[in-house]
Backbone as JSON, one array per atom type, in Angstrom:
{
  "sequence": "XXXXXXXXXXXXXXXXXXXXXXXXXXXXXXXXXXXXXXXXXXXXXXXXXXXXXXXXXXXXXXXXXXXXXXXXXXXXXXXXXXXXXXXXXXXXXXXXXXXXXXXXXXXXXXXXXXXXXXXXXXXXXXXXXXXXXXXXXXXXXXXXXXXXXXXXXXXXXXXXXXXXXXXXXXXXXXXXXXXXXXXXXXXXXXXXXXXXXXXXXXXXXXXXXXXXXXXXXXXXXXXXXXXXXXXXXXXXXXXXXXXXXXXXXXXXXXXXXXXX",
  "N": [[229.36, -93.34, 125.44], [226.99, -94.76, 127.82], [224.55, -93.24, 127.91], [224.62, -91.84, 125.5], [224.42, -93.95, 123.68], [221.87, -94.84, 124.33], [220.36, -92.62, 123.58], [220.8, -92.7, 120.84], [219.49, -95.09, 120.23], [216.87, -94.28, 120.8], [216.47, -92.31, 118.82], [216.48, -94.01, 116.63], [214.21, -95.59, 117.15], [212.31, -93.61, 116.83], [212.29, -93.33, 114.16], [214.13, -91.76, 112.78], [216.08, -91.05, 110.04], [217.81, -89.41, 108.71], [220.63, -87.37, 109.08], [223.48, -85.72, 110.65], [226.68, -86.48, 111.99], [228.52, -84.79, 114.31], [231.83, -84.6, 114.92], [233.2, -83.49, 117.55], [235.41, -80.98, 119.05], [237.66, -81.37, 117.49], [240.11, -80.21, 117.16], [241.75, -81.14, 119.13], [242.72, -83.59, 118.46], [244.81, -85.79, 116.54], [245.38, -87.13, 113.17], [245.35, -90.0, 113.42], [243.92, -90.52, 115.79], [241.48, -89.32, 115.15], [240.64, -90.99, 113.06], [240.35, -93.35, 114.46], [238.27, -92.76, 116.29], [236.24, -92.14, 114.47], [235.81, -94.64, 113.31], [234.79, -95.98, 115.54], [232.41, -94.6, 115.88], [231.08, -95.26, 113.5], [230.69, -97.97, 113.92], [228.95, -97.89, 116.11], [226.72, -96.71, 114.92], [225.92, -98.59, 113.09], [223.38, -100.58, 111.68], [221.34, -98.94, 112.48], [218.96, -96.3, 111.7], [220.57, -94.19, 111.06], [222.95, -95.06, 110.0], [224.29, -94.37, 107.69], [224.93, -91.77, 108.01], [226.77, -88.77, 107.46], [230.01, -88.18, 108.89], [231.38, -85.52, 110.43], [234.26, -83.72, 111.12], [234.64, -81.24, 113.5], [235.43, -78.05, 114.99], [234.84, -75.81, 117.48], [236.61, -74.05, 118.46], [238.69, -73.53, 116.56], [237.21, -73.24, 114.28], [237.19, -75.13, 112.33], [235.55, -77.13, 109.96], [233.04, -76.06, 110.52], [231.68, -74.43, 108.64], [231.26, -76.31, 106.64], [229.54, -78.08, 107.96], [227.41, -76.3, 108.44], [226.59, -75.73, 105.8], [225.85, -78.27, 105.0], [223.66, -78.8, 106.68], [221.91, -76.8, 105.8], [221.46, -77.65, 103.18], [220.23, -80.1, 103.67], [217.9, -79.26, 104.91], [216.66, -77.97, 102.8], [216.09, -80.12, 101.2], [214.22, -81.48, 102.57], [211.08, -82.92, 102.62], [208.04, -81.12, 102.38], [205.95, -80.9, 105.2], [202.71, -82.37, 105.75], [200.29, -80.09, 105.42], [197.71, -79.97, 104.76], [195.73, -81.34, 106.04], [193.67, -81.77, 109.01], [194.02, -79.73, 111.98], [196.55, -80.47, 114.34], [198.17, -79.85, 117.3], [200.81, -80.03, 119.39], [201.14, -79.42, 122.76], [203.67, -78.01, 124.72], [204.07, -76.19, 126.7], [202.37, -73.9, 128.85], [201.14, -70.71, 129.6], [200.45, -67.47, 131.12], [200.12, -64.37, 129.52], [200.59, -60.98, 129.99], [198.01, -58.82, 129.06], [197.3, -60.4, 126.95], [196.43, -62.96, 127.7], [195.85, -66.46, 127.92], [198.49, -68.41, 126.71], [199.83, -70.92, 124.65], [202.61, -72.95, 123.85], [204.31, -74.89, 121.34], [204.43, -77.6, 118.95], [203.29, -77.7, 115.62], [201.76, -80.45, 114.54], [200.27, -81.4, 112.43], [198.22, -80.28, 109.66], [197.02, -76.87, 109.81], [197.22, -73.95, 111.86], [194.97, -71.31, 112.23], [194.03, -67.86, 112.48], [191.25, -67.08, 114.55], [190.19, -69.62, 114.37], [188.12, -72.23, 115.61], [188.84, -74.47, 118.19], [189.67, -77.55, 119.92], [190.82, -78.53, 123.1], [192.55, -81.32, 123.79], [193.21, -84.06, 126.0], [191.09, -83.0, 127.55], [188.84, -81.69, 126.53], [188.17, -79.03, 126.46], [186.87, -76.13, 124.88], [187.97, -73.67, 122.55], [189.15, -70.55, 121.07], [191.37, -69.4, 118.56], [193.22, -66.62, 119.1], [195.56, -65.31, 118.48], [198.72, -65.73, 116.79], [202.08, -66.73, 116.9], [204.58, -67.65, 114.81], [207.56, -69.38, 114.34], [208.78, -67.49, 115.97], [207.71, -65.08, 115.11], [205.02, -62.76, 114.58], [202.1, -64.03, 113.09], [199.69, -64.99, 110.56], [198.96, -67.57, 110.33], [199.92, -70.88, 111.42], [201.98, -73.46, 110.32], [202.15, -77.04, 109.61], [204.89, -78.66, 111.07], [206.1, -76.43, 112.06], [207.28, -74.62, 114.95], [205.2, -73.02, 117.23], [203.48, -70.32, 118.94], [200.41, -70.09, 120.43], [197.81, -67.9, 121.09], [195.11, -68.4, 122.96], [191.59, -68.43, 123.71], [188.71, -68.89, 125.77], [185.83, -70.3, 127.47], [186.65, -71.29, 130.71], [189.26, -71.63, 129.93], [192.45, -71.51, 130.95], [195.86, -70.97, 132.03], [196.43, -73.0, 133.81], [194.58, -74.89, 133.22], [195.37, -76.11, 130.97], [197.86, -78.37, 130.07], [201.27, -79.54, 129.77], [201.69, -81.82, 127.15], [199.06, -81.95, 126.37], [196.89, -81.71, 123.46], [196.11, -79.37, 121.07], [193.52, -79.21, 118.86], [191.64, -79.72, 115.76], [188.12, -79.73, 116.22], [186.85, -82.07, 115.23], [188.71, -84.08, 115.51], [188.89, -84.75, 118.13], [189.25, -87.29, 120.23], [189.97, -88.76, 122.73], [191.81, -91.44, 124.33], [192.39, -94.29, 126.47], [193.4, -96.69, 125.84], [195.52, -98.21, 123.59], [196.26, -99.71, 120.56], [199.23, -101.05, 119.32], [202.43, -101.38, 117.62], [205.3, -102.71, 118.94], [208.78, -102.42, 119.36], [211.25, -104.1, 121.04], [214.15, -103.2, 122.76], [217.51, -104.49, 122.38], [218.91, -104.29, 124.69], [217.3, -104.9, 126.83], [216.83, -106.97, 129.69], [215.12, -109.1, 130.09], [212.16, -110.84, 128.79], [209.23, -108.97, 127.68], [206.41, -109.23, 129.44], [202.87, -109.96, 130.09], [200.97, -107.19, 131.2], [203.08, -105.54, 131.79], [204.75, -102.94, 133.47], [205.27, -99.5, 132.53], [206.54, -96.31, 131.29], [205.03, -94.14, 129.04], [205.99, -92.17, 126.31], [205.09, -89.72, 124.07], [205.25, -87.34, 121.56], [204.8, -84.46, 123.41], [203.76, -85.71, 125.57], [203.66, -87.56, 128.61], [202.95, -90.53, 130.26], [201.77, -93.03, 132.54], [201.81, -96.54, 131.8], [200.6, -99.84, 130.95], [201.86, -102.71, 129.45], [200.51, -104.97, 127.2], [201.22, -107.74, 125.64], [200.04, -109.15, 122.58], [200.44, -111.6, 121.48], [201.82, -113.36, 123.12], [204.79, -113.23, 125.3], [207.25, -110.65, 124.61], [210.42, -110.95, 123.41], [213.74, -109.58, 124.09], [215.08, -107.5, 121.49], [213.13, -108.05, 119.6], [209.97, -107.62, 117.87], [206.47, -106.83, 118.12], [202.82, -107.03, 118.22], [200.92, -105.13, 120.54], [198.74, -104.17, 123.27], [198.43, -101.06, 124.75], [197.7, -100.04, 127.89], [196.65, -97.25, 129.44], [197.29, -94.95, 132.18], [195.69, -92.73, 132.13], [193.5, -91.01, 129.8], [194.81, -89.98, 126.57], [195.59, -87.77, 123.79], [196.04, -89.38, 121.23], [196.96, -90.63, 117.94], [196.6, -92.55, 114.9], [199.63, -93.82, 113.65], [201.36, -92.31, 115.19], [204.56, -91.95, 116.66], [206.32, -93.39, 119.47], [207.9, -93.7, 122.71], [208.94, -96.1, 125.09], [209.73, -96.3, 128.46], [211.21, -97.52, 131.55], [209.47, -97.64, 134.74], [210.77, -96.03, 136.58], [212.15, -94.36, 134.99], [214.79, -94.87, 134.22], [215.85, -96.44, 132.21], [215.49, -97.03, 128.66], [213.0, -98.99, 127.21], [211.82, -99.69, 124.79], [209.96, -99.02, 121.74]],
  "CA": [[228.84, -93.5, 126.8], [225.67, -95.41, 127.79], [223.47, -92.31, 127.59], [224.69, -91.56, 124.06], [223.88, -95.12, 122.98], [220.43, -94.85, 124.55], [219.79, -91.57, 122.73], [220.84, -93.21, 119.46], [218.4, -96.06, 120.13], [215.62, -93.52, 120.77], [216.36, -91.74, 117.48], [216.14, -95.1, 115.71], [212.81, -95.94, 117.4], [211.49, -92.53, 116.31], [212.31, -93.38, 112.7], [215.02, -90.74, 112.2], [216.99, -91.68, 109.09], [218.68, -88.41, 108.09], [221.31, -86.57, 110.08], [224.93, -85.59, 110.61], [227.41, -86.66, 113.25], [229.58, -83.8, 114.48], [232.96, -85.07, 115.72], [233.54, -82.2, 118.15], [236.74, -80.77, 119.63], [238.6, -82.05, 116.58], [241.43, -79.58, 117.27], [242.53, -81.84, 120.16], [243.08, -84.94, 117.99], [245.54, -85.95, 115.29], [244.72, -87.98, 112.17], [245.14, -91.37, 113.87], [242.84, -90.53, 116.78], [240.25, -89.03, 114.44], [240.25, -92.2, 112.34], [239.92, -94.33, 115.47], [236.95, -92.38, 116.8], [235.3, -92.26, 113.36], [235.49, -96.06, 113.19], [233.93, -96.32, 116.67], [231.09, -94.03, 115.6], [230.47, -96.06, 112.45], [230.26, -99.22, 114.55], [227.79, -97.58, 116.94], [225.59, -96.37, 114.05], [225.58, -99.74, 112.24], [222.09, -101.2, 111.96], [220.34, -97.94, 112.82], [218.56, -95.46, 110.57], [221.6, -93.19, 110.82], [224.22, -95.73, 109.73], [224.96, -93.73, 106.56], [225.08, -90.34, 108.29], [228.14, -88.26, 107.33], [230.7, -87.83, 110.13], [232.13, -84.31, 110.12], [235.14, -83.22, 112.18], [234.42, -79.81, 113.7], [236.04, -77.43, 116.17], [234.33, -74.47, 117.78], [237.76, -73.2, 118.78], [239.4, -73.1, 115.35], [236.26, -73.04, 113.19], [237.3, -76.22, 111.36], [234.37, -77.92, 109.65], [231.77, -75.41, 110.87], [230.98, -74.01, 107.42], [230.82, -77.53, 105.95], [228.36, -78.53, 108.69], [226.34, -75.33, 108.18], [226.11, -75.93, 104.43], [225.17, -79.57, 104.96], [222.36, -78.65, 107.33], [221.07, -75.99, 104.91], [221.07, -78.5, 102.05], [219.29, -81.1, 104.16], [216.62, -78.59, 105.14], [216.06, -77.7, 101.5], [215.63, -81.39, 100.63], [213.17, -82.07, 103.41], [209.74, -82.8, 102.04], [207.12, -80.3, 103.18], [204.99, -81.66, 105.99], [201.34, -82.28, 105.26], [199.51, -79.05, 106.1], [196.39, -79.93, 104.13], [194.77, -82.02, 106.89], [193.13, -81.05, 110.16], [195.03, -79.25, 112.91], [197.01, -81.12, 115.58], [199.21, -79.0, 117.85], [201.26, -80.62, 120.65], [201.48, -78.39, 123.73], [204.73, -78.33, 125.68], [204.13, -75.16, 127.73], [201.19, -73.06, 128.94], [201.4, -69.61, 130.53], [199.63, -66.28, 130.93], [200.86, -63.2, 129.06], [199.84, -59.77, 130.32], [197.37, -58.18, 127.93], [196.93, -61.38, 125.92], [195.71, -64.08, 128.29], [196.49, -67.77, 127.9], [199.33, -68.72, 125.55], [200.44, -72.25, 124.65], [203.67, -73.12, 122.85], [204.5, -76.28, 120.95], [204.71, -77.95, 117.56], [202.16, -78.06, 114.76], [202.01, -81.81, 114.05], [199.59, -81.6, 111.16], [197.28, -79.23, 109.33], [197.49, -75.5, 110.03], [196.48, -73.14, 112.81], [194.62, -70.03, 111.63], [193.35, -66.92, 113.37], [189.81, -67.22, 114.76], [189.75, -71.01, 114.31], [187.61, -72.89, 116.8], [189.66, -75.65, 118.44], [189.41, -78.3, 121.16], [192.01, -78.97, 123.83], [192.35, -82.74, 124.08], [191.99, -84.85, 126.18], [190.13, -82.42, 128.49], [187.62, -81.32, 125.82], [187.92, -77.59, 126.5], [186.75, -75.48, 123.57], [188.67, -72.39, 122.55], [189.32, -69.86, 119.8], [192.73, -68.9, 118.39], [193.18, -65.16, 119.01], [196.82, -64.81, 117.94], [199.71, -66.77, 116.45], [203.47, -66.43, 116.6], [205.21, -68.8, 114.17], [208.99, -69.15, 114.2], [209.08, -66.27, 116.74], [207.18, -63.87, 114.48], [203.57, -62.69, 114.49], [201.7, -64.64, 111.82], [198.26, -65.22, 110.36], [198.74, -69.0, 110.45], [201.06, -71.72, 111.73], [201.91, -74.63, 109.45], [202.72, -78.29, 110.09], [206.34, -78.65, 111.11], [206.59, -75.21, 112.7], [207.03, -74.33, 116.35], [204.33, -71.86, 117.3], [202.8, -69.92, 120.16], [199.02, -69.77, 120.14], [197.05, -67.19, 122.1], [193.77, -68.98, 122.85], [190.62, -67.94, 124.69], [187.47, -69.66, 125.84], [185.33, -70.53, 128.82], [187.48, -72.17, 131.54], [190.62, -71.75, 129.38], [193.48, -70.82, 131.74], [197.15, -71.65, 131.89], [196.43, -74.2, 134.64], [193.64, -75.87, 132.65], [196.06, -76.76, 129.84], [199.16, -78.81, 130.58], [202.2, -80.16, 128.83], [201.2, -83.09, 126.65], [197.76, -81.77, 125.72], [196.93, -81.44, 122.02], [195.09, -78.46, 120.54], [193.21, -79.81, 117.55], [190.34, -79.49, 115.15], [187.13, -80.45, 117.03], [186.51, -83.39, 114.67], [189.74, -85.04, 115.87], [188.9, -84.97, 119.58], [188.86, -88.67, 120.55], [190.97, -89.26, 123.67], [191.69, -92.86, 124.64], [193.37, -94.84, 127.41], [193.84, -97.99, 125.32], [196.11, -98.0, 122.27], [196.88, -100.85, 119.89], [200.5, -100.56, 118.78], [203.53, -102.3, 117.36], [206.41, -102.36, 119.82], [210.09, -103.06, 119.19], [211.96, -104.15, 122.31], [215.59, -103.04, 122.55], [218.36, -105.63, 122.74], [219.46, -104.06, 126.02], [216.41, -105.41, 127.88], [217.38, -108.18, 130.29], [214.16, -110.19, 130.07], [211.02, -110.58, 127.91], [208.13, -108.11, 128.12], [205.25, -110.07, 129.64], [201.59, -109.3, 130.2], [200.77, -106.16, 132.22], [204.41, -104.99, 132.11], [204.61, -101.51, 133.74], [206.2, -98.65, 131.78], [206.15, -94.91, 131.04], [204.87, -93.88, 127.61], [206.3, -90.8, 125.86], [204.76, -89.45, 122.67], [205.26, -85.88, 121.44], [205.14, -83.89, 124.71], [202.98, -86.43, 126.58], [204.24, -88.63, 129.42], [201.86, -91.15, 131.0], [202.0, -94.41, 132.94], [201.17, -97.5, 130.9], [200.83, -101.27, 131.09], [202.03, -103.32, 128.14], [199.85, -106.28, 127.09], [201.53, -108.37, 124.35], [198.87, -109.82, 122.05], [200.79, -112.94, 120.98], [202.84, -113.92, 124.0], [205.86, -112.31, 125.7], [208.15, -110.13, 123.58], [211.82, -111.07, 123.81], [214.61, -108.48, 123.66], [215.45, -107.43, 120.08], [212.04, -108.51, 118.75], [208.86, -106.69, 117.85], [205.18, -107.48, 117.99], [201.65, -106.23, 118.51], [200.56, -105.03, 121.95], [197.81, -103.12, 123.66], [198.94, -100.21, 125.82], [196.63, -99.59, 128.78], [197.22, -96.05, 130.03], [196.74, -94.47, 133.46], [194.69, -91.7, 131.83], [193.38, -90.84, 128.35], [195.63, -88.99, 125.88], [195.14, -87.47, 122.42], [196.92, -90.08, 120.29], [196.34, -90.94, 116.65], [197.27, -93.6, 114.12], [200.91, -93.44, 113.07], [202.23, -91.61, 116.14], [205.72, -92.65, 117.23], [206.35, -93.29, 120.93], [209.01, -94.34, 123.42], [208.59, -96.73, 126.37], [210.82, -96.39, 129.44], [210.78, -98.19, 132.77], [208.66, -96.76, 135.59], [211.65, -95.07, 137.26], [212.78, -93.56, 133.92], [216.23, -95.11, 134.22], [216.27, -97.04, 130.94], [214.52, -97.13, 127.57], [212.61, -100.38, 126.96], [211.57, -99.87, 123.35], [209.04, -98.03, 121.21]],
  "C": [[227.42, -94.1, 126.73], [224.53, -94.47, 127.41], [223.44, -91.98, 126.1], [224.1, -92.72, 123.27], [222.36, -95.21, 123.15], [219.75, -93.8, 123.68], [219.77, -92.0, 121.27], [219.72, -94.22, 119.25], [217.06, -95.36, 120.04], [215.41, -92.89, 119.39], [215.94, -92.8, 116.47], [214.68, -95.5, 115.89], [211.87, -94.87, 116.86], [211.52, -92.45, 114.78], [213.16, -92.32, 112.04], [216.05, -91.42, 111.3], [217.95, -90.7, 108.41], [219.33, -87.59, 109.18], [222.8, -86.48, 109.81], [225.48, -85.94, 111.99], [228.53, -85.64, 113.28], [230.64, -84.37, 115.43], [233.6, -83.83, 116.33], [234.95, -82.19, 118.75], [237.84, -81.43, 118.8], [239.99, -81.44, 116.66], [242.32, -80.3, 118.28], [243.06, -83.19, 119.68], [243.83, -84.89, 116.67], [244.83, -86.9, 114.35], [244.42, -89.38, 112.66], [243.98, -91.45, 114.85], [241.49, -90.23, 116.11], [239.74, -90.27, 113.71], [239.72, -93.26, 113.3], [238.51, -94.03, 115.97], [235.89, -92.49, 115.71], [234.86, -93.71, 113.18], [234.56, -96.5, 114.33], [232.5, -95.82, 116.43], [230.36, -94.87, 114.55], [229.96, -97.38, 112.99], [229.0, -99.0, 115.37], [226.54, -97.32, 116.09], [225.11, -97.55, 113.22], [224.24, -100.35, 112.66], [221.0, -100.23, 112.37], [219.97, -97.13, 111.57], [219.59, -94.42, 110.2], [222.95, -93.81, 110.43], [224.99, -95.1, 108.56], [225.16, -92.23, 106.78], [226.53, -89.9, 108.14], [228.71, -87.91, 108.7], [231.65, -86.68, 109.82], [232.96, -83.88, 111.32], [234.96, -81.71, 112.29], [235.13, -79.34, 114.96], [235.48, -76.03, 116.34], [235.48, -73.51, 118.05], [238.43, -72.65, 117.53], [238.46, -72.8, 114.18], [236.3, -74.14, 112.14], [235.96, -76.94, 111.19], [233.04, -77.23, 109.89], [230.99, -75.01, 109.62], [230.48, -75.21, 106.62], [229.55, -78.06, 106.6], [227.17, -77.62, 108.42], [225.74, -75.55, 106.79], [225.35, -77.25, 104.31], [223.78, -79.51, 105.56], [221.4, -77.86, 106.45], [220.56, -76.83, 103.74], [220.03, -79.54, 102.47], [217.91, -80.49, 104.39], [215.89, -78.36, 103.83], [215.48, -78.96, 100.87], [214.45, -81.98, 101.38], [211.8, -81.84, 102.78], [208.85, -81.99, 102.97], [206.15, -81.2, 103.92], [203.57, -81.42, 105.46], [200.57, -81.23, 106.05], [198.1, -78.95, 105.53], [195.32, -80.56, 105.02], [194.28, -81.13, 108.02], [194.23, -80.77, 111.18], [195.28, -80.21, 114.07], [198.23, -80.34, 116.07], [199.58, -79.54, 119.24], [201.76, -79.53, 121.59], [202.63, -78.84, 124.61], [204.84, -77.29, 126.8], [202.86, -74.32, 127.67], [201.44, -71.96, 129.97], [200.45, -68.45, 130.22], [200.52, -65.11, 130.55], [200.01, -61.96, 129.3], [199.28, -59.12, 129.05], [196.91, -59.12, 126.85], [196.09, -62.52, 126.49], [196.52, -65.36, 128.18], [197.24, -68.0, 126.59], [199.88, -70.12, 125.71], [201.5, -72.3, 123.56], [203.82, -74.6, 122.54], [204.75, -76.42, 119.47], [203.41, -78.26, 116.82], [202.47, -79.42, 114.12], [201.38, -82.05, 112.69], [198.57, -80.49, 110.93], [197.88, -77.85, 109.53], [196.59, -74.81, 111.05], [196.22, -71.78, 112.18], [193.88, -69.17, 112.65], [191.85, -67.15, 113.36], [189.29, -68.64, 114.58], [189.18, -71.45, 115.65], [188.36, -74.21, 116.98], [189.2, -76.32, 119.74], [190.75, -78.66, 121.78], [191.75, -80.4, 124.28], [193.48, -83.23, 124.99], [190.89, -84.2, 127.02], [188.81, -82.06, 127.82], [187.28, -79.86, 125.9], [187.8, -77.04, 125.09], [187.37, -74.1, 123.65], [188.68, -71.8, 121.15], [190.74, -69.33, 119.73], [192.67, -67.39, 118.15], [194.45, -64.59, 118.37], [197.8, -65.95, 117.72], [201.09, -66.14, 116.29], [204.1, -67.71, 116.05], [206.68, -68.48, 113.92], [209.38, -67.8, 114.82], [208.61, -64.97, 116.08], [205.65, -63.93, 114.46], [203.13, -63.18, 113.11], [200.19, -64.81, 111.77], [197.93, -66.7, 110.48], [200.04, -69.69, 110.82], [200.91, -73.04, 111.0], [202.55, -75.86, 110.09], [204.24, -78.25, 109.99], [206.92, -77.44, 111.8], [206.36, -75.25, 114.21], [206.25, -73.03, 116.41], [203.94, -71.55, 118.74], [201.39, -69.51, 119.76], [198.41, -69.06, 121.33], [195.61, -67.67, 121.96], [192.88, -68.48, 123.99], [189.37, -68.78, 124.64], [187.05, -69.83, 127.28], [186.18, -71.59, 129.52], [188.89, -72.38, 130.96], [191.56, -70.88, 130.21], [194.77, -71.58, 131.58], [197.19, -72.95, 132.69], [195.49, -75.28, 134.11], [194.26, -76.62, 131.49], [197.45, -77.14, 130.31], [200.01, -79.41, 129.46], [201.69, -81.54, 128.43], [199.81, -83.02, 126.06], [197.95, -81.51, 124.23], [195.77, -80.52, 121.67], [194.79, -78.92, 119.12], [191.86, -79.38, 117.02], [189.3, -80.31, 115.91], [186.81, -81.86, 116.53], [187.52, -84.47, 115.08], [189.76, -85.37, 117.36], [188.36, -86.37, 119.89], [189.88, -89.27, 121.5], [190.73, -90.72, 124.01], [192.73, -93.26, 125.68], [193.78, -96.26, 127.04], [194.29, -97.81, 123.87], [196.68, -99.32, 121.75], [198.12, -100.36, 119.16], [201.42, -101.71, 118.42], [204.73, -101.82, 118.14], [207.66, -103.13, 119.42], [210.84, -102.96, 120.51], [213.46, -104.07, 122.04], [216.36, -104.28, 123.02], [218.91, -105.5, 124.15], [218.56, -104.54, 127.15], [216.91, -106.77, 128.38], [216.43, -109.37, 130.21], [212.97, -109.83, 129.18], [210.0, -109.64, 128.55], [206.88, -108.97, 128.2], [203.98, -109.26, 129.81], [201.56, -108.36, 131.41], [202.1, -105.57, 132.69], [204.29, -103.48, 132.32], [205.66, -100.68, 133.0], [205.71, -97.21, 131.82], [206.12, -94.71, 129.54], [205.16, -92.42, 127.33], [205.93, -90.7, 124.39], [204.53, -87.96, 122.5], [205.62, -85.29, 122.8], [204.43, -84.61, 125.86], [203.84, -87.46, 127.3], [203.12, -89.2, 130.28], [202.25, -92.57, 131.38], [201.23, -95.36, 132.05], [201.47, -98.93, 131.37], [200.87, -101.87, 129.7], [201.4, -104.72, 128.16], [200.18, -106.88, 125.73], [200.35, -109.21, 123.87], [199.15, -111.22, 121.51], [201.9, -113.56, 121.82], [203.94, -112.92, 124.29], [206.76, -111.9, 124.55], [209.58, -110.19, 124.09], [212.59, -109.82, 123.42], [214.97, -108.62, 122.18], [214.41, -108.08, 119.17], [210.96, -107.44, 118.74], [207.56, -107.43, 117.65], [204.05, -106.54, 118.39], [201.32, -106.28, 120.0], [199.35, -104.13, 122.09], [198.43, -102.37, 124.83], [197.75, -99.69, 126.61], [197.18, -98.46, 129.63], [196.55, -95.68, 131.35], [195.65, -93.44, 133.25], [194.61, -91.54, 130.31], [194.36, -89.79, 127.81], [195.1, -88.81, 124.46], [196.13, -88.08, 121.43], [196.19, -90.3, 118.97], [197.17, -91.98, 115.92], [198.56, -93.05, 113.51], [201.83, -92.69, 114.0], [203.38, -92.52, 116.58], [205.71, -92.46, 118.75], [207.57, -94.01, 121.47], [208.47, -94.92, 124.72], [209.83, -96.81, 127.24], [210.29, -97.09, 130.68], [210.13, -97.16, 133.71], [209.5, -95.74, 136.35], [212.41, -94.19, 136.28], [214.29, -93.69, 133.92], [216.69, -95.65, 132.86], [215.13, -97.02, 129.93], [214.28, -98.59, 127.25], [212.47, -100.63, 125.47], [210.66, -98.77, 122.88], [208.46, -98.49, 119.89]]
}
């Protein structure tokens, strides 16, 4: 379906190269139909980072393939290189709320470095300063949260409230606080675009948990569909981006993905 193909394109733009394809409800199909659908999947994956992904027939009803999938996921997790937790903290906020007896809590993903109790941090792009009072990592109370983990941070500081921190903010080491509304980037335009991306092309930018309006300014002329080139992204407001961040560009009505 079109949405599935769009999601596959997004995974490719995000640089995902390892994964499994679960051929679900396999109990409803015989060998010929399974082979037919497997071939269709292989065609859809061709040319993407997941073109060599194993295709596993599974059935939640009969249990077929579930243990094979479970073992494959466990093996893949074991092979995954540890994320870099030696650098400075970057924590992408996707939710902010107040917890009785604790105060302001933010949940999200540790993008880099590690969060430790009593660390002084900055909420970017607003510039609020705070201190980490408590950490829950992987749903358990912890002394620190490491890169690659989902965490909840209990933070406190002057003017720090659940309404002062919003989805898309980044809690980070103070030295990394450098919000910007202009980003130089390399953009790949999807083949599905009907026309070239010209100067001041309007779009929505998505990176980590951030969503913001943007204008695309190609630096060497219009970008045709299925090409890539250097651009400057002029944003509606500053965000806490950094070198190497992946991003997705969609149209202003969020109906289609343009590229990333």
